[in-house]
C-alpha positions in Angstrom: 10.8 21.3 18.0 8.3 23.6 19.7 4.6 24.0 18.7 5.1 27.0 16.5 7.9 25.4 14.6 5.6 22.4 13.8 3.4 24.8 11.8 6.2 26.4 9.9 6.4 25.2 6.3 2.8 24.1 6.1 0.7 25.6 3.4 -2.6 27.3 4.5 -4.8 24.2 4.1 -2.3 21.9 5.7 -2.0 24.4 8.6 -5.8 24.3 9.0 -5.6 20.5 9.3 -2.8 20.8 11.9 -4.7 23.3 14.0 -8.0 21.4 13.9 -7.5 19.3 17.0 -10.9 18.8 18.5 -14.0 17.0 17.3 -14.5 15.3 13.9 -12.3 16.4 11.0 -12.5 15.2 7.4 -9.6 15.9 5.1 -10.0 15.3 1.4 -6.5 15.0 0.1 -5.6 14.6 -3.5 -2.5 12.8 -4.8 0.8 14.5 -3.9 -0.8 17.1 -1.7 1.2 16.3 1.5 -1.5 14.5 3.5 1.0 12.5 5.5 2.9 15.7 6.4 -0.4 17.4 7.4 -1.6 14.6 9.7 1.8 13.9 11.3 2.2 17.6 12.0 -1.3 17.7 13.4 -0.6 14.9 15.8 2.7 16.4 16.8 1.2 19.8 17.2 -1.6 18.4 19.4 1.0 16.7 21.6 3.2 19.9 21.8 0.3 22.1 22.8 -1.0 19.6 25.4 -4.3 19.0 23.7 -3.2 15.4 23.0 -1.6 12.9 25.3 0.7 10.7 23.3 -0.4 7.5 24.8 -4.1 8.3 24.0 -3.6 8.9 20.3 -4.1 6.0 17.8 -3.0 6.6 14.2 -4.5 3.9 11.9 -3.4 3.1 8.4 -3.8 0.1 6.0 -0.3 -1.3 5.6 2.5 -2.2 7.9 4.9 -0.2 5.8 2.7 2.9 6.0 2.3 2.5 9.8 6.1 2.2 10.2 6.5 5.4 8.1 4.0 7.3 10.3 5.9 6.1 13.4 9.2 7.3 12.0 7.8 10.7 11.1 6.1 11.2 14.4 9.3 10.2 16.2 11.3 12.9 14.3 8.6 15.4 15.2 8.8 14.7 18.9 5.6 12.5 19.2 7.3 9.0 19.3 4.9 7.8 21.9 1.9 7.8 19.6 0.6 4.4 18.5 0.6 3.9 14.7 -0.9 0.6 13.6 -3.0 -1.1 11.0 -6.6 -2.0 11.9 -5.5 -5.6 12.2 -2.5 -5.0 14.4 -4.5 -2.8 16.8 -7.3 -5.3 16.9 -4.9 -8.2 17.4 -3.1 -6.4 20.3 -6.5 -5.8 22.1 -7.7 -9.3 21.4 -4.5 -10.9 22.8 -4.8 -8.7 25.9 -8.5 -9.3 26.7 -8.9 -12.9 25.6 -7.6 -14.6 28.7 -9.7 -12.3 30.9 -13.0 -12.6 28.9 -12.8 -16.1 27.3 -10.0 -17.8 29.3 -7.0 -19.7 28.2 -4.7 -18.8 25.4 -5.9 -17.0 22.2 -6.5 -19.3 19.2 -3.7 -19.5 16.6 -3.9 -17.0 13.7 -3.9 -18.6 10.3 -1.3 -17.3 7.9 -3.6 -18.0 4.9 -6.8 -19.7 4.0 -5.7 -21.8 1.0 -4.5 -24.9 2.9 -7.6 -25.1 5.2 -9.8 -24.6 2.2 -8.1 -27.3 0.3 -8.6 -29.7 3.2 -12.3 -28.7 3.3 -12.7 -29.3 -0.4 -11.0 -32.8 0.0 -13.4 -33.7 2.8 -16.4 -32.6 0.7 -15.0 -34.4 -2.4 -15.1 -31.2 -4.4 -12.3 -30.7 -6.9 -10.6 -27.3 -6.9 -7.4 -25.9 -8.3 -5.1 -23.3 -6.9 -6.8 -20.4 -8.7 -10.2 -21.5 -7.4 -8.8 -21.7 -3.8 -7.6 -18.1 -4.2 -11.0 -17.0 -5.4 -12.7 -18.8 -2.6 -10.4 -17.1 0.0 -11.2 -13.7 -1.5 -14.9 -14.4 -1.3 -14.6 -15.4 2.4 -12.7 -12.2 3.1 -15.3 -10.1 1.2 -18.2 -11.8 3.1 -16.6 -11.2 6.5 -15.6 -7.6 6.1 -19.1 -6.9 4.7 -20.6 -8.3 7.9 -22.4 -11.2 6.3 -23.1 -14.7 7.5 -22.7 -17.6 5.1 -26.5 -17.7 4.7 -26.5 -14.0 4.0 -23.7 -14.4 1.4 -25.8 -17.0 -0.5 -28.4 -14.3 -1.1 -26.0 -11.7 -2.6 -25.9 -13.0 -6.2 -22.0 -12.7 -6.3 -20.0 -13.9 -9.3 -18.9 -17.4 -8.6 -15.5 -19.0 -9.2 -15.5 -21.0 -12.5 -16.7 -24.7 -12.2 -18.4 -24.1 -8.9 -22.1 -23.6 -8.3 -23.6 -21.6 -5.4 -24.3 -24.8 -3.4 -20.6 -25.8 -3.5 -19.3 -22.4 -2.7 -21.6 -22.2 0.3 -20.7 -25.7 1.4 -17.0 -24.9 1.1 -17.3 -21.7 3.1 -19.3 -23.3 5.9 -17.0 -26.3 5.9 -14.0 -24.0 6.2 -15.5 -22.2 9.2 -16.4 -25.5 10.9 -12.9 -26.9 10.4 -11.3 -23.7 11.6 -13.4 -23.7 14.8 -12.6 -27.3 15.5 -8.9 -26.5 15.4 -9.2 -23.3 17.5 -7.9 -21.1 14.7 -8.7 -17.6 13.6 -8.2 -15.9 10.2 -7.3 -12.3 9.8 -10.9 -11.2 9.4 -11.9 -13.1 12.5 -9.5 -10.9 14.5 -11.5 -7.8 13.6 -14.8 -9.6 14.1 -13.7 -11.1 17.5 -12.4 -7.7 18.7 -15.5 -5.9 17.7 -17.7 -8.6 19.3 -15.7 -8.4 22.5 -16.1 -4.6 22.8 -19.8 -4.8 22.0 -20.6 -7.6 24.4 -18.3 -6.7 27.3 -18.8 -3.3 28.9 -15.6 -3.5 30.9 -13.6 -4.2 27.7 -15.3 -1.2 26.0 -14.4 1.0 29.0 -10.8 -0.1 29.1 -10.3 0.4 25.3 -11.9 3.9 25.4 -9.9 4.9 28.4 -6.7 3.9 26.6 -7.4 5.8 23.3 -9.1 9.1 23.1 -8.0 10.6 19.7 -8.1 8.7 16.4 -6.6 9.5 13.0 -7.4 7.3 10.1 -5.3 7.6 6.9 -6.5 6.3 3.5 -10.0 6.4 4.8 -11.4 5.7 1.3 -10.2 2.1 1.8 -12.2 1.4 5.0 -14.5 -1.6 4.9 -17.8 -1.9 6.7 -16.2 -4.2 9.3 -13.3 -1.7 9.9 -15.8 1.1 10.2 -17.8 -0.8 12.8 -14.6 -1.4 14.8 -13.6 2.2 14.6 -17.0 3.3 15.9 -16.7 0.9 18.8 -13.3 2.3 19.7 -14.8 5.8 19.6 -18.0 5.1 21.6 -20.0 8.3 21.9 -17.0 10.6 21.3 -16.2 12.5 18.1 -12.4 13.1 18.3 -11.8 11.5 14.9 -9.7 12.8 12.0 -10.1 11.0 8.7 -8.0 11.5 5.6 -8.6 10.2 2.1 -9.1 10.6 -1.6 -12.2 9.0 -3.3 -10.2 9.0 -6.6 -7.8 6.5 -5.1 -10.4 3.9 -4.1 -8.9 0.8 -5.8 -9.8 -2.0 -3.4 -13.5 -2.3 -3.8 -13.0 -6.0 -4.4 -11.9 -6.3 -0.7 -15.0 -4.5 0.5 -13.4 -1.0 0.6 -15.9 1.9 0.0 -15.4 5.6 -0.4 -19.0 6.1 1.0 -17.7 6.4 4.6 -15.4 9.2 3.4 -17.9 11.0 1.2 -20.8 10.6 3.6 -18.8 11.8 6.6 -20.7 15.2 6.8 -24.0 13.3 7.2 -22.6 11.3 10.2 -20.8 14.3 11.7 -22.6 17.4 10.7 -20.5 19.6 13.1 -17.2 18.3 11.7 -14.5 20.5 10.2 -13.8 20.0 6.5 -10.6 20.7 4.7 -9.5 20.0 1.1 -5.9 19.6 0.0 -5.6 20.1 -3.7 -2.2 21.7 -4.1 0.0 19.0 -5.7 3.7 19.2 -4.8 4.7 16.0 -6.7 4.0 16.4 -10.4 4.5 18.8 -13.2 1.5 20.9 -14.3 1.2 18.8 -17.5 0.9 15.6 -15.4 -1.5 17.2 -13.0 -3.7 18.3 -15.9 -3.7 14.8 -17.3 -4.9 13.4 -14.0 -7.6 16.0 -13.7 -8.8 15.3 -17.2 -9.2 11.6 -16.5 -11.2 12.2 -13.3 -13.4 15.1 -14.4 -17.0 14.7 -13.3 -16.2 11.5 -11.3 -17.8 11.2 -7.9 -15.7 12.8 -5.1 -12.9 13.8 -7.5 -10.8 16.8 -6.5 -9.4 19.4 -8.9 -5.6 19.3 -8.4 -3.4 22.4 -9.0 0.4 22.1 -9.4 2.1 23.9 -6.6 4.6 25.3 -9.1 2.5 26.3 -12.0 5.5 27.6 -13.9 7.5 24.4 -13.6 6.7 23.4 -17.2 7.9 19.9 -17.8 7.5 17.4 -20.5 4.0 16.7 -21.8 2.9 13.1 -21.1 3.6 11.0 -24.1 1.0 8.5 -25.6 2.5 5.7 -27.7 1.2 2.8 -29.7 3.2 -0.4 -30.4 2.5 -3.4 -32.7 3.0 -5.9 -29.8 3.6 -6.1 -26.1 7.1 -7.4 -26.8 7.8 -4.4 -29.0 6.4 -2.2 -26.3 8.6 -3.7 -23.7 11.7 -3.4 -25.9 11.1 0.3 -26.7 10.4 1.1 -23.1 13.6 -0.6 -22.1 15.5 1.3 -24.8 14.1 4.6 -23.5 15.0 3.7 -20.0 18.5 2.9 -21.1 18.7 6.4 -22.7 17.6 8.0 -19.5 20.1 6.1 -17.4 22.8 7.1 -19.9 22.0 10.7 -19.3 22.5 10.3 -15.5 18.9 9.4 -14.4 19.1 6.9 -11.5 17.4 3.5 -12.1 15.6 3.8 -8.8 13.8 7.0 -10.1 12.1 5.0 -12.8 9.1 2.7 -12.7 7.1 0.6 -15.2 3.5 0.1 -14.1 1.0 -2.4 -15.4 -2.4 -3.9 -14.6 -1.6 -7.6 -13.8 1.5 -9.4 -12.6 1.7 -11.6 -15.8 2.7 -8.5 -17.8 6.0 -8.3 -15.8 7.6 -11.3 -17.6 7.9 -9.7 -21.1 9.1 -6.4 -19.5 11.7 -8.2 -17.4 13.0 -10.0 -20.4 13.4 -6.7 -22.3 15.2 -5.1 -19.4 17.5 -8.1 -19.0 18.4 -7.9 -22.7 19.2 -4.2 -22.3 21.3 -4.8 -19.2 19.1 -2.8 -16.9 18.7 -3.9 -13.3 15.1 -4.1 -12.0 13.1 -5.2 -9.0 9.5 -6.5 -9.1 7.4 -4.9 -6.3 5.2 -7.5 -4.7 7.7 -10.3 -5.4 10.0 -11.7 -2.8 10.3 -9.3 0.1 13.7 -7.7 0.4 14.3 -8.9 4.0 13.3 -12.4 3.0 16.0 -12.7 0.3 18.6 -15.4 1.3 21.5 -13.1 0.8 20.0 -10.4 2.9 19.1 -12.7 5.7 22.6 -14.1 5.6 24.1 -10.6 5.7 22.0 -9.5 8.7 22.9 -12.7 10.5 26.6 -12.1 9.9 26.3 -8.4 11.0 24.6 -9.5 14.2 27.5 -11.9 14.8 29.9 -9.1 14.2 28.3 -7.0 17.0 29.7 -9.6 19.5 33.3 -8.8 18.4 34.3 -5.5 19.9 35.8 -3.5 17.0 37.0 0.1 16.7 36.4 0.1 12.9 33.9 2.6 11.4 30.5 1.3 10.5 31.2 1.6 6.8 34.3 -0.6 7.0 32.7 -3.2 9.2 29.6 -3.5 6.9 31.8 -3.5 3.8 34.0 -6.3 5.1 30.9 -8.5 5.9 29.3 -7.8 2.5 32.6 -8.5 0.7 32.8 -11.9 2.3 29.4 -12.6 0.7 30.6 -11.5 -2.8 29.7 -7.8 -2.8 32.1 -5.6 -4.8 32.3 -1.8 -5.0 31.5 -1.9 -8.7 28.4 -3.8 -10.1 29.0 -7.0 -12.1 29.0 -6.6 -15.8 26.4 -9.3 -16.3 22.7 -9.1 -15.5 20.2 -11.7 -14.2 20.5 -13.4 -10.8 24.1 -12.3 -10.2 23.2 -8.6 -10.7 20.1 -9.0 -8.6 22.1 -10.5 -5.7 24.6 -7.7 -6.0 21.8 -5.0 -5.9 20.4 -6.5 -2.7 23.8 -6.5 -0.9 24.5 -3.0 -2.3 21.2 -1.7 -0.9 22.5 -2.7 2.6 25.8 -0.9 1.9 23.9 2.2 0.9 21.9 2.1 4.1 25.1 1.9 6.1 26.5 4.9 4.2 23.4 7.0 5.0 23.7 6.5 8.7 24.6 9.6 10.8 28.3 9.9 11.9 29.0 7.9 15.0 26.4 5.3 14.4 27.6 2.0 15.8 27.1 -1.5 14.3 24.6 -2.5 17.0 22.4 0.5 16.2 22.6 -0.3 12.5 21.6 -3.9 13.1 18.7 -2.7 15.2 17.5 -0.4 12.4 17.7 -3.3 10.0 15.6 -5.5 12.2 13.0 -2.7 12.7 12.9 -2.2 9.0 12.3 -5.9 8.5 9.5 -5.9 11.0 7.9 -2.9 9.4 8.5 -4.1 5.8 10.4 -0.8 5.2 12.6 -1.9 2.4 15.6 0.1 1.3 15.9 1.8 -2.1 17.8 -0.3 -4.6 19.6 1.0 -7.6 17.1 -0.7 -10.0 14.0 0.1 -12.0 10.8 -0.8 -10.3 8.2 -3.0 -11.9 4.8 -2.9 -10.2 1.2 -3.4 -10.7 -1.0 -0.3 -10.4 -2.4 -1.6 -7.1 1.0 -2.1 -5.5 2.3 1.3 -6.8 -0.2 3.2 -4.6 1.5 5.4 -2.1 4.8 5.5 -4.1 6.3 8.0 -6.5 9.0 8.2 -9.1 10.5 10.9 -11.3 9.9 8.8 -14.5 6.9 6.5 -14.9 5.9 4.3 -17.9 2.4 2.9 -17.7 2.1 0.0 -20.2 -0.6 -2.2 -21.6 -3.3 0.4 -21.8 -5.6 -1.5 -24.0 -9.2 -2.8 -23.7 -9.1 -6.1 -21.8 -6.3 -5.0 -19.6 -7.3 -1.5 -18.6 -10.2 -1.7 -18.1 -9.7 -5.4 -17.3 -11.9 -7.8 -19.3 -14.0 -8.8 -16.4 -14.9 -5.2 -15.5 -18.4 -5.1 -17.0 -20.4 -2.9 -14.7 -20.3 0.9 -14.4 -18.9 0.6 -10.9 -16.1 -1.8 -12.0 -15.2 0.5 -15.0 -15.0 3.4 -12.6 -12.6 1.5 -10.4 -10.4 0.8 -13.4 -10.4 4.5 -14.2 -9.2 5.2 -10.6 -6.4 2.6 -11.1 -5.1 4.6 -14.1 -5.4 7.8 -12.1 -3.2 6.2 -9.4 -0.7 5.3 -12.1 -0.6 8.8 -13.6 -0.2 10.5 -10.2 2.9 8.4 -9.3 4.9 10.4 -11.8 6.9 13.5 -10.8 8.6 14.7 -14.0 8.0 12.3 -17.0 5.0 10.1 -17.9 4.6 7.8 -20.8 1.3 5.9 -21.5 1.3 3.2 -24.1 -0.6 0.3 -25.5 0.1 -2.7 -27.8 -2.0 -3.9 -30.7 -1.3 -7.6 -30.0 -0.4 -9.5 -26.9 1.8 -12.6 -26.8 0.9 -15.3 -29.3 -2.8 -14.4 -29.3 -4.3 -13.7 -32.7 -6.5 -10.7 -33.1 -5.9 -7.1 -32.5 -6.3 -5.0 -29.3 -8.1 -1.7 -29.1 -6.6 1.2 -27.1 -8.1 1.7 -23.7 -11.2 3.9 -23.7 -9.4 6.0 -21.0 -6.4 6.5 -23.3 -8.7 7.7 -26.0 -10.1 10.4 -23.7 -6.6 11.7 -22.9 -5.2 11.4 -26.4 -7.7 13.9 -27.8 -6.1 16.7 -25.7 -2.7 15.4 -24.9 -1.2 15.4 -28.4 
């Protein structure tokens, strides 16, 4: 694909992004406006025109899955040599390379999580903590580090504390955790960023090598950057300004981890000579869904005004429903999904979104009763499922045996030996879930280009596993609003829109309420064709009545 072809098919604003190759560039990109298309074509166009050298470009995003998707798109556009990584992956690579030269010896071991070490610290201090408190403590440590605070600085912040712990105990536990970690020569994920930043700051030769390696930077989802990540980015750049950032302030939903839209919105102050582009043409949703999203975010800081690319597309107006209980809500949503599937809608084109994981139980029960297959996003990872691991192991073994059979037949034979059948089982539950997992592998094999060999297919499976790039399963998706970010479906049901859940009960400040609003915005903008918003008057066995979400009330006045 030549340089001119890389610009074909881009809309005028996306084309401006692609052609803005030098200096600082800020792209405000609303939901569904093709931001990933714009930045991947920008990178590929820069390589094709000779402005960028592939090996000197670093594309940064926030999840391993997103980084893998960027790599795949860039490879198809002829820029496969560009590095696409998360902040942590990039920092870890640099740290592993420079540690023996700067510190000497092998790099400390990276902790997989903080809970176990925190539990041992609590035991040594004779402080009783439960699992939930350990999770809260781990989150506080993460917030402190990415905010650039010492333990003493943290003590002055007046942060909400985990229940049953006073400030003195929280500080003692954090300090004890750091001491124990240092004694064992271990690093946690935040230490990787801190150590990498510290090494670049204190060692001129490290800074020089890093800046010689990478010249051009692109940061996706820039509204989610933390102070620590911003510090590291500035160290990578040095005194250069070849930086393109892309983000949407209305999708800032990780403030609890230290993310802040301020870096995105204040970009003009730091880079007054930067180019600025806004992507507001929404290619995902119907005009009615786009208008609902705009209405929710009107007058909010940094909010864009989206316009449906096909203003004549029409579509079904978003529905707002009230139910007497969460169980009744789940049953009715399941019934509506069953009706959709009966008319030919694929289950994988449907999602049910909610605020907290606990809501998935009653929804899953209703779907099971209706005989509808589903997968819970954020649950067990696809490539960690026992049946999937066993299938891949057997497929790897099959590569040793030289066979002339087509890929489809070879994969089919392996999966049949594990119980897969061409038709789904009549029953639901675990049996159907296992079948769906194996069938997803079969569908992947069917999607391969003609002539693909088994070894190539196995290599793709291993690459997908490493990049957490899970295949699409023929099942309805259940997901929290947080885990739904970056995804989209034709049909979306957002449930549990009542006070106490959205906004969540502990959101008491203006800033916290604003974040809950943005969460709902993320949910609304996941829908392409059909959107239903609903709430329940009662929840579980709890007495008393819920009130509809204040956000729902804003939308109801004009939606009906």
